[in-house]
SENUGU-643897 format. One record per atom (N, C-alpha, C): residue number from 1; residue in one letter; y, z, x. Coordinates in steps of 0.02 Angstrom, whole numbers, plus 50000, padded with zeros to 5 digits. Example, Ala and Ser with C-alpha at 12.3 -4.5 7.8 and 13.67 -1.06 7.14 Angstrom:
<recs>
<rec><n>1</n><res>A</res><v>49716</v><w>50390</w><u>50660</u></rec>
<rec><n>1</n><res>A</res><v>49775</v><w>50390</w><u>50615</u></rec>
<rec><n>1</n><res>A</res><v>49835</v><w>50390</w><u>50660</u></rec>
<rec><n>2</n><res>S</res><v>49888</v><w>50354</w><u>50642</u></rec>
<rec><n>2</n><res>S</res><v>49947</v><w>50357</w><u>50684</u></rec>
<rec><n>2</n><res>S</res><v>50002</v><w>50394</w><u>50645</u></rec>
</recs>
This chain:
<recs>
<rec><n>1</n><res>M</res><v>49946</v><w>49993</w><u>50040</u></rec>
<rec><n>1</n><res>M</res><v>50003</v><w>49999</w><u>50001</u></rec>
<rec><n>1</n><res>M</res><v>50051</v><w>49995</w><u>50041</u></rec>
<rec><n>2</n><res>A</res><v>50114</v><w>49962</w><u>50020</u></rec>
<rec><n>2</n><res>A</res><v>50186</v><w>49961</w><u>50069</u></rec>
<rec><n>2</n><res>A</res><v>50237</v><w>49956</w><u>50002</u></rec>
<rec><n>3</n><res>N</res><v>50299</v><w>49979</w><u>50032</u></rec>
<rec><n>3</n><res>N</res><v>50361</v><w>49984</w><u>49992</u></rec>
<rec><n>3</n><res>N</res><v>50388</v><w>49911</w><u>49996</u></rec>
<rec><n>4</n><res>R</res><v>50386</v><w>49866</w><u>50052</u></rec>
<rec><n>4</n><res>R</res><v>50417</v><w>49807</w><u>50060</u></rec>
<rec><n>4</n><res>R</res><v>50384</v><w>49781</w><u>50122</u></rec>
<rec><n>5</n><res>R</res><v>50392</v><w>49726</w><u>50146</u></rec>
<rec><n>5</n><res>R</res><v>50376</v><w>49687</w><u>50200</u></rec>
<rec><n>5</n><res>R</res><v>50403</v><w>49732</w><u>50257</u></rec>
<rec><n>6</n><res>N</res><v>50345</v><w>49745</w><u>50308</u></rec>
<rec><n>6</n><res>N</res><v>50375</v><w>49788</w><u>50376</u></rec>
<rec><n>6</n><res>N</res><v>50393</v><w>49858</w><u>50341</u></rec>
<rec><n>7</n><res>G</res><v>50368</v><w>49883</w><u>50300</u></rec>
<rec><n>7</n><res>G</res><v>50409</v><w>49940</w><u>50278</u></rec>
<rec><n>7</n><res>G</res><v>50359</v><w>50005</w><u>50296</u></rec>
<rec><n>8</n><res>T</res><v>50367</v><w>50047</w><u>50234</u></rec>
<rec><n>8</n><res>T</res><v>50317</v><w>50113</w><u>50247</u></rec>
<rec><n>8</n><res>T</res><v>50244</v><w>50074</w><u>50226</u></rec>
<rec><n>9</n><res>L</res><v>50195</v><w>50112</w><u>50256</u></rec>
<rec><n>9</n><res>L</res><v>50118</v><w>50071</w><u>50241</u></rec>
<rec><n>9</n><res>L</res><v>50084</v><w>50136</w><u>50218</u></rec>
<rec><n>10</n><res>Y</res><v>50046</v><w>50142</w><u>50176</u></rec>
<rec><n>10</n><res>Y</res><v>49988</v><w>50208</w><u>50169</u></rec>
<rec><n>10</n><res>Y</res><v>49929</v><w>50163</w><u>50164</u></rec>
<rec><n>11</n><res>L</res><v>49876</v><w>50206</w><u>50193</u></rec>
<rec><n>11</n><res>L</res><v>49812</v><w>50182</w><u>50196</u></rec>
<rec><n>11</n><res>L</res><v>49768</v><w>50234</w><u>50169</u></rec>
<rec><n>12</n><res>G</res><v>49726</v><w>50216</w><u>50126</u></rec>
<rec><n>12</n><res>G</res><v>49674</v><w>50255</w><u>50082</u></rec>
<rec><n>12</n><res>G</res><v>49597</v><w>50235</w><u>50068</u></rec>
<rec><n>13</n><res>V</res><v>49549</v><w>50267</w><u>50039</u></rec>
<rec><n>13</n><res>V</res><v>49503</v><w>50234</w><u>50027</u></rec>
<rec><n>13</n><res>V</res><v>49509</v><w>50257</w><u>49942</u></rec>
<rec><n>14</n><res>T</res><v>49461</v><w>50213</w><u>49917</u></rec>
<rec><n>14</n><res>T</res><v>49457</v><w>50247</w><u>49824</u></rec>
<rec><n>14</n><res>T</res><v>49389</v><w>50204</w><u>49817</u></rec>
<rec><n>15</n><res>S</res><v>49344</v><w>50209</w><u>49764</u></rec>
<rec><n>15</n><res>S</res><v>49300</v><w>50196</w><u>49740</u></rec>
<rec><n>15</n><res>S</res><v>49314</v><w>50144</w><u>49675</u></rec>
<rec><n>16</n><res>D</res><v>49375</v><w>50147</w><u>49660</u></rec>
<rec><n>16</n><res>D</res><v>49404</v><w>50102</w><u>49600</u></rec>
<rec><n>16</n><res>D</res><v>49474</v><w>50082</w><u>49618</u></rec>
<rec><n>17</n><res>L</res><v>49477</v><w>50023</w><u>49669</u></rec>
<rec><n>17</n><res>L</res><v>49544</v><w>49995</w><u>49686</u></rec>
<rec><n>17</n><res>L</res><v>49600</v><w>49978</w><u>49642</u></rec>
<rec><n>18</n><res>A</res><v>49565</v><w>49938</w><u>49582</u></rec>
<rec><n>18</n><res>A</res><v>49626</v><w>49923</w><u>49532</u></rec>
<rec><n>18</n><res>A</res><v>49645</v><w>49987</w><u>49493</u></rec>
<rec><n>19</n><res>A</res><v>49619</v><w>50026</w><u>49483</u></rec>
<rec><n>19</n><res>A</res><v>49642</v><w>50096</w><u>49454</u></rec>
<rec><n>19</n><res>A</res><v>49687</v><w>50136</w><u>49508</u></rec>
<rec><n>20</n><res>R</res><v>49653</v><w>50143</w><u>49553</u></rec>
<rec><n>20</n><res>R</res><v>49709</v><w>50191</w><u>49610</u></rec>
<rec><n>20</n><res>R</res><v>49766</v><w>50135</w><u>49614</u></rec>
<rec><n>21</n><res>T</res><v>49771</v><w>50072</w><u>49630</u></rec>
<rec><n>21</n><res>T</res><v>49835</v><w>50038</w><u>49626</u></rec>
<rec><n>21</n><res>T</res><v>49872</v><w>50052</w><u>49584</u></rec>
<rec><n>22</n><res>Y</res><v>49859</v><w>50049</w><u>49515</u></rec>
<rec><n>22</n><res>Y</res><v>49878</v><w>50055</w><u>49449</u></rec>
<rec><n>22</n><res>Y</res><v>49931</v><w>50120</w><u>49456</u></rec>
<rec><n>23</n><res>Q</res><v>49895</v><w>50174</w><u>49478</u></rec>
<rec><n>23</n><res>Q</res><v>49909</v><w>50233</w><u>49484</u></rec>
<rec><n>23</n><res>Q</res><v>49970</v><w>50245</w><u>49532</u></rec>
<rec><n>24</n><res>H</res><v>49963</v><w>50199</w><u>49588</u></rec>
<rec><n>24</n><res>H</res><v>50011</v><w>50210</w><u>49628</u></rec>
<rec><n>24</n><res>H</res><v>50077</v><w>50169</w><u>49604</u></rec>
<rec><n>25</n><res>R</res><v>50055</v><w>50120</w><u>49596</u></rec>
<rec><n>25</n><res>R</res><v>50122</v><w>50071</w><u>49563</u></rec>
<rec><n>25</n><res>R</res><v>50165</v><w>50109</w><u>49500</u></rec>
<rec><n>26</n><res>N</res><v>50131</v><w>50158</w><u>49483</u></rec>
<rec><n>26</n><res>N</res><v>50160</v><w>50186</w><u>49411</u></rec>
<rec><n>26</n><res>N</res><v>50186</v><w>50247</w><u>49423</u></rec>
<rec><n>27</n><res>G</res><v>50189</v><w>50268</w><u>49488</u></rec>
<rec><n>27</n><res>G</res><v>50209</v><w>50327</w><u>49514</u></rec>
<rec><n>27</n><res>G</res><v>50158</v><w>50394</w><u>49477</u></rec>
<rec><n>28</n><res>L</res><v>50088</v><w>50394</w><u>49476</u></rec>
<rec><n>28</n><res>L</res><v>50049</v><w>50436</w><u>49435</u></rec>
<rec><n>28</n><res>L</res><v>50028</v><w>50476</w><u>49479</u></rec>
<rec><n>29</n><res>I</res><v>50052</v><w>50475</w><u>49536</u></rec>
<rec><n>29</n><res>I</res><v>50020</v><w>50529</w><u>49592</u></rec>
<rec><n>29</n><res>I</res><v>50069</v><w>50522</w><u>49644</u></rec>
<rec><n>30</n><res>D</res><v>50066</v><w>50623</w><u>49640</u></rec>
<rec><n>30</n><res>D</res><v>50128</v><w>50649</w><u>49686</u></rec>
<rec><n>30</n><res>D</res><v>50076</v><w>50645</w><u>49752</u></rec>
<rec><n>31</n><res>G</res><v>50142</v><w>50627</w><u>49795</u></rec>
<rec><n>31</n><res>G</res><v>50132</v><w>50625</w><u>49865</u></rec>
<rec><n>31</n><res>G</res><v>50166</v><w>50572</w><u>49894</u></rec>
<rec><n>32</n><res>F</res><v>50142</v><w>50540</w><u>49941</u></rec>
<rec><n>32</n><res>F</res><v>50161</v><w>50499</w><u>50003</u></rec>
<rec><n>32</n><res>F</res><v>50189</v><w>50440</w><u>49963</u></rec>
<rec><n>33</n><res>T</res><v>50144</v><w>50412</w><u>49941</u></rec>
<rec><n>33</n><res>T</res><v>50166</v><w>50346</w><u>49900</u></rec>
<rec><n>33</n><res>T</res><v>50214</v><w>50353</w><u>49838</u></rec>
<rec><n>34</n><res>K</res><v>50224</v><w>50410</w><u>49818</u></rec>
<rec><n>34</n><res>K</res><v>50268</v><w>50403</w><u>49769</u></rec>
<rec><n>34</n><res>K</res><v>50340</v><w>50426</w><u>49803</u></rec>
<rec><n>35</n><res>D</res><v>50328</v><w>50465</w><u>49853</u></rec>
<rec><n>35</n><res>D</res><v>50399</v><w>50494</w><u>49886</u></rec>
<rec><n>35</n><res>D</res><v>50422</v><w>50428</w><u>49929</u></rec>
<rec><n>36</n><res>H</res><v>50381</v><w>50386</w><u>49951</u></rec>
<rec><n>36</n><res>H</res><v>50390</v><w>50324</w><u>49997</u></rec>
<rec><n>36</n><res>H</res><v>50401</v><w>50266</w><u>49958</u></rec>
<rec><n>37</n><res>D</res><v>50386</v><w>50273</w><u>49891</u></rec>
<rec><n>37</n><res>D</res><v>50376</v><w>50208</w><u>49839</u></rec>
<rec><n>37</n><res>D</res><v>50347</v><w>50146</w><u>49870</u></rec>
<rec><n>38</n><res>C</res><v>50279</v><w>50176</w><u>49890</u></rec>
<rec><n>38</n><res>C</res><v>50245</v><w>50125</w><u>49914</u></rec>
<rec><n>38</n><res>C</res><v>50197</v><w>50094</w><u>49843</u></rec>
<rec><n>39</n><res>K</res><v>50234</v><w>50042</w><u>49809</u></rec>
<rec><n>39</n><res>K</res><v>50196</v><w>50008</w><u>49752</u></rec>
<rec><n>39</n><res>K</res><v>50151</v><w>49930</w><u>49767</u></rec>
<rec><n>40</n><res>L</res><v>50160</v><w>49908</w><u>49819</u></rec>
<rec><n>40</n><res>L</res><v>50124</v><w>49844</w><u>49834</u></rec>
<rec><n>40</n><res>L</res><v>50063</v><w>49859</w><u>49864</u></rec>
<rec><n>41</n><res>L</res><v>50016</v><w>49807</w><u>49846</u></rec>
<rec><n>41</n><res>L</res><v>49956</v><w>49809</w><u>49877</u></rec>
<rec><n>41</n><res>L</res><v>49964</v><w>49748</w><u>49906</u></rec>
<rec><n>42</n><res>V</res><v>49962</v><w>49752</w><u>49974</u></rec>
<rec><n>42</n><res>V</res><v>49962</v><w>49705</w><u>50041</u></rec>
<rec><n>42</n><res>V</res><v>49905</v><w>49700</w><u>50070</u></rec>
<rec><n>43</n><res>W</res><v>49852</v><w>49724</w><u>50055</u></rec>
<rec><n>43</n><res>W</res><v>49789</v><w>49725</w><u>50100</u></rec>
<rec><n>43</n><res>W</res><v>49735</v><w>49759</w><u>50072</u></rec>
<rec><n>44</n><res>F</res><v>49670</v><w>49737</w><u>50087</u></rec>
<rec><n>44</n><res>F</res><v>49627</v><w>49777</w><u>50075</u></rec>
<rec><n>44</n><res>F</res><v>49561</v><w>49750</w><u>50088</u></rec>
<rec><n>45</n><res>E</res><v>49521</v><w>49805</w><u>50109</u></rec>
<rec><n>45</n><res>E</res><v>49441</v><w>49776</w><u>50129</u></rec>
<rec><n>45</n><res>E</res><v>49389</v><w>49810</w><u>50073</u></rec>
<rec><n>46</n><res>A</res><v>49332</v><w>49785</w><u>50060</u></rec>
<rec><n>46</n><res>A</res><v>49287</v><w>49800</w><u>50010</u></rec>
<rec><n>46</n><res>A</res><v>49223</v><w>49818</w><u>50047</u></rec>
<rec><n>47</n><res>Y</res><v>49199</v><w>49880</w><u>50043</u></rec>
<rec><n>47</n><res>Y</res><v>49131</v><w>49900</w><u>50065</u></rec>
<rec><n>47</n><res>Y</res><v>49091</v><w>49915</w><u>50011</u></rec>
<rec><n>48</n><res>E</res><v>49022</v><w>49912</w><u>50028</u></rec>
<rec><n>48</n><res>E</res><v>48985</v><w>49933</w><u>49982</u></rec>
<rec><n>48</n><res>E</res><v>48951</v><w>50009</w><u>49993</u></rec>
<rec><n>49</n><res>D</res><v>48968</v><w>50036</w><u>50049</u></rec>
<rec><n>49</n><res>D</res><v>48957</v><w>50086</w><u>50076</u></rec>
<rec><n>49</n><res>D</res><v>49024</v><w>50127</w><u>50077</u></rec>
<rec><n>50</n><res>L</res><v>49030</v><w>50184</w><u>50029</u></rec>
<rec><n>50</n><res>L</res><v>49085</v><w>50223</w><u>50032</u></rec>
<rec><n>50</n><res>L</res><v>49103</v><w>50271</w><u>50112</u></rec>
<rec><n>51</n><res>Q</res><v>49054</v><w>50290</w><u>50137</u></rec>
<rec><n>51</n><res>Q</res><v>49053</v><w>50324</w><u>50194</u></rec>
<rec><n>51</n><res>Q</res><v>49078</v><w>50273</w><u>50252</u></rec>
<rec><n>52</n><res>E</res><v>49052</v><w>50221</w><u>50235</u></rec>
<rec><n>52</n><res>E</res><v>49091</v><w>50161</w><u>50315</u></rec>
<rec><n>52</n><res>E</res><v>49162</v><w>50146</w><u>50300</u></rec>
<rec><n>53</n><res>A</res><v>49178</v><w>50149</w><u>50229</u></rec>
<rec><n>53</n><res>A</res><v>49250</v><w>50135</w><u>50211</u></rec>
<rec><n>53</n><res>A</res><v>49286</v><w>50187</w><u>50250</u></rec>
<rec><n>54</n><res>R</res><v>49252</v><w>50247</w><u>50238</u></rec>
<rec><n>54</n><res>R</res><v>49305</v><w>50325</w><u>50258</u></rec>
<rec><n>54</n><res>R</res><v>49295</v><w>50314</w><u>50332</u></rec>
<rec><n>55</n><res>H</res><v>49239</v><w>50288</w><u>50363</u></rec>
<rec><n>55</n><res>H</res><v>49243</v><w>50281</w><u>50428</u></rec>
<rec><n>55</n><res>H</res><v>49311</v><w>50227</w><u>50458</u></rec>
<rec><n>56</n><res>R</res><v>49301</v><w>50184</w><u>50422</u></rec>
<rec><n>56</n><res>R</res><v>49354</v><w>50126</w><u>50437</u></rec>
<rec><n>56</n><res>R</res><v>49406</v><w>50168</w><u>50441</u></rec>
<rec><n>57</n><res>E</res><v>49422</v><w>50187</w><u>50365</u></rec>
<rec><n>57</n><res>E</res><v>49487</v><w>50216</w><u>50351</u></rec>
<rec><n>57</n><res>E</res><v>49526</v><w>50278</w><u>50423</u></rec>
<rec><n>58</n><res>L</res><v>49490</v><w>50315</w><u>50432</u></rec>
<rec><n>58</n><res>L</res><v>49509</v><w>50358</w><u>50504</u></rec>
<rec><n>58</n><res>L</res><v>49501</v><w>50309</w><u>50553</u></rec>
<rec><n>59</n><res>R</res><v>49476</v><w>50265</w><u>50569</u></rec>
<rec><n>59</n><res>R</res><v>49480</v><w>50235</w><u>50625</u></rec>
<rec><n>59</n><res>R</res><v>49548</v><w>50199</w><u>50626</u></rec>
<rec><n>60</n><res>M</res><v>49564</v><w>50174</w><u>50582</u></rec>
<rec><n>60</n><res>M</res><v>49634</v><w>50128</w><u>50568</u></rec>
<rec><n>60</n><res>M</res><v>49691</v><w>50184</w><u>50557</u></rec>
<rec><n>61</n><res>K</res><v>49677</v><w>50231</w><u>50536</u></rec>
<rec><n>61</n><res>K</res><v>49726</v><w>50283</w><u>50542</u></rec>
<rec><n>61</n><res>K</res><v>49757</v><w>50298</w><u>50612</u></rec>
<rec><n>62</n><res>K</res><v>49722</v><w>50284</w><u>50650</u></rec>
<rec><n>62</n><res>K</res><v>49733</v><w>50299</w><u>50737</u></rec>
<rec><n>62</n><res>K</res><v>49772</v><w>50238</w><u>50772</u></rec>
<rec><n>63</n><res>W</res><v>49764</v><w>50197</w><u>50729</u></rec>
<rec><n>63</n><res>W</res><v>49796</v><w>50117</w><u>50749</u></rec>
<rec><n>63</n><res>W</res><v>49869</v><w>50134</w><u>50754</u></rec>
<rec><n>64</n><res>K</res><v>49888</v><w>50085</w><u>50795</u></rec>
<rec><n>64</n><res>K</res><v>49972</v><w>50078</w><u>50808</u></rec>
<rec><n>64</n><res>K</res><v>49999</v><w>50036</w><u>50740</u></rec>
<rec><n>65</n><res>R</res><v>50055</v><w>50053</w><u>50720</u></rec>
<rec><n>65</n><res>R</res><v>50091</v><w>50017</w><u>50665</u></rec>
<rec><n>65</n><res>R</res><v>50087</v><w>49950</w><u>50671</u></rec>
<rec><n>66</n><res>A</res><v>50095</v><w>49916</w><u>50735</u></rec>
<rec><n>66</n><res>A</res><v>50111</v><w>49848</w><u>50747</u></rec>
<rec><n>66</n><res>A</res><v>50047</v><w>49811</w><u>50722</u></rec>
<rec><n>67</n><res>W</res><v>49974</v><w>49849</w><u>50757</u></rec>
<rec><n>67</n><res>W</res><v>49914</v><w>49812</w><u>50744</u></rec>
<rec><n>67</n><res>W</res><v>49897</v><w>49812</w><u>50662</u></rec>
<rec><n>68</n><res>K</res><v>49934</v><w>49875</w><u>50611</u></rec>
<rec><n>68</n><res>K</res><v>49908</v><w>49861</w><u>50550</u></rec>
<rec><n>68</n><res>K</res><v>49955</v><w>49813</w><u>50525</u></rec>
<rec><n>69</n><res>I</res><v>50030</v><w>49812</w><u>50543</u></rec>
<rec><n>69</n><res>I</res><v>50058</v><w>49745</w><u>50515</u></rec>
<rec><n>69</n><res>I</res><v>50023</v><w>49676</w><u>50532</u></rec>
<rec><n>70</n><res>E</res><v>49999</v><w>49667</w><u>50590</u></rec>
<rec><n>70</n><res>E</res><v>49964</v><w>49619</w><u>50626</u></rec>
<rec><n>70</n><res>E</res><v>49922</v><w>49598</w><u>50569</u></rec>
<rec><n>71</n><res>L</res><v>49873</v><w>49640</w><u>50540</u></rec>
<rec><n>71</n><res>L</res><v>49824</v><w>49636</w><u>50504</u></rec>
<rec><n>71</n><res>L</res><v>49841</v><w>49620</w><u>50445</u></rec>
<rec><n>72</n><res>I</res><v>49892</v><w>49643</w><u>50404</u></rec>
<rec><n>72</n><res>I</res><v>49900</v><w>49632</w><u>50350</u></rec>
<rec><n>72</n><res>I</res><v>49939</v><w>49562</w><u>50352</u></rec>
<rec><n>73</n><res>E</res><v>49982</v><w>49537</w><u>50397</u></rec>
<rec><n>73</n><res>E</res><v>50022</v><w>49479</w><u>50394</u></rec>
<rec><n>73</n><res>E</res><v>49959</v><w>49418</w><u>50418</u></rec>
<rec><n>74</n><res>R</res><v>49917</v><w>49432</w><u>50444</u></rec>
<rec><n>74</n><res>R</res><v>49865</v><w>49372</w><u>50449</u></rec>
<rec><n>74</n><res>R</res><v>49831</v><w>49350</w><u>50394</u></rec>
<rec><n>75</n><res>D</res><v>49825</v><w>49408</w><u>50341</u></rec>
<rec><n>75</n><res>D</res><v>49791</v><w>49390</w><u>50283</u></rec>
<rec><n>75</n><res>D</res><v>49833</v><w>49373</w><u>50237</u></rec>
<rec><n>76</n><res>N</res><v>49893</v><w>49389</w><u>50242</u></rec>
<rec><n>76</n><res>N</res><v>49955</v><w>49401</w><u>50176</u></rec>
<rec><n>76</n><res>N</res><v>50011</v><w>49405</w><u>50208</u></rec>
<rec><n>77</n><res>P</res><v>50019</v><w>49326</w><u>50254</u></rec>
<rec><n>77</n><res>P</res><v>50095</v><w>49331</w><u>50272</u></rec>
<rec><n>77</n><res>P</res><v>50153</v><w>49328</w><u>50250</u></rec>
<rec><n>78</n><res>Q</res><v>50152</v><w>49335</w><u>50178</u></rec>
<rec><n>78</n><res>Q</res><v>50213</v><w>49333</w><u>50140</u></rec>
<rec><n>78</n><res>Q</res><v>50236</v><w>49411</w><u>50103</u></rec>
<rec><n>79</n><res>C</res><v>50169</v><w>49460</w><u>50119</u></rec>
<rec><n>79</n><res>C</res><v>50161</v><w>49511</w><u>50113</u></rec>
<rec><n>79</n><res>C</res><v>50181</v><w>49529</w><u>50032</u></rec>
<rec><n>80</n><res>R</res><v>50136</v><w>49466</w><u>49978</u></rec>
<rec><n>80</n><res>R</res><v>50143</v><w>49472</w><u>49935</u></rec>
<rec><n>80</n><res>R</res><v>50096</v><w>49537</w><u>49884</u></rec>
<rec><n>81</n><res>D</res><v>50107</v><w>49547</w><u>49843</u></rec>
<rec><n>81</n><res>D</res><v>50091</v><w>49615</w><u>49791</u></rec>
<rec><n>81</n><res>D</res><v>50006</v><w>49578</w><u>49773</u></rec>
<rec><n>82</n><res>L</res><v>49961</v><w>49593</w><u>49802</u></rec>
<rec><n>82</n><res>L</res><v>49898</v><w>49570</w><u>49780</u></rec>
<rec><n>82</n><res>L</res><v>49858</v><w>49604</w><u>49729</u></rec>
<rec><n>83</n><res>F</res><v>49894</v><w>49660</w><u>49680</u></rec>
<rec><n>83</n><res>F</res><v>49873</v><w>49679</w><u>49628</u></rec>
<rec><n>83</n><res>F</res><v>49837</v><w>49636</w><u>49579</u></rec>
<rec><n>84</n><res>E</res><v>49869</v><w>49590</w><u>49549</u></rec>
<rec><n>84</n><res>E</res><v>49832</v><w>49553</w><u>49503</u></rec>
<rec><n>84</n><res>E</res><v>49782</v><w>49497</w><u>49527</u></rec>
<rec><n>85</n><res>T</res><v>49771</v><w>49494</w><u>49597</u></rec>
<rec><n>85</n><res>T</res><v>49700</v><w>49466</w><u>49629</u></rec>
<rec><n>85</n><res>T</res><v>49655</v><w>49503</w><u>49607</u></rec>
<rec><n>86</n><res>L</res><v>49654</v><w>49562</w><u>49604</u></rec>
<rec><n>86</n><res>L</res><v>49602</v><w>49610</w><u>49584</u></rec>
<rec><n>86</n><res>L</res><v>49564</v><w>49595</w><u>49512</u></rec>
<rec><n>87</n><res>F</res><v>49588</v><w>49551</w><u>49463</u></rec>
<rec><n>87</n><res>F</res><v>49562</v><w>49535</w><u>49403</u></rec>
<rec><n>87</n><res>F</res><v>49541</v><w>49465</w><u>49396</u></rec>
</recs>
C-alpha cells in the first residue's frame, strides 16, 4: 500500500487481499496506513502458503526503500492503484 508514487509505503500480509485493501482504502483500520493515508494497492505477491508469505514479508521489511520502489516500478511503473484488478 502507498499514499502516492514514491510516497509512504506499507507492507503487510493477509489471507484476503481484497477485503484488507478495502479496509485500508476506507480508513477502517487504525494505525500506520490510516495515519499516513496509504490507500493505493501498488504491488502484491500471492502465496499458497501463509508462512511462506510471512517469511517474505519479514525479509522485505529489512530491504532498503529504493529496492522496494524498484520492485513496485518494475511491475507497475505508473504506480496505478491495483485494487480493481483483484476482481
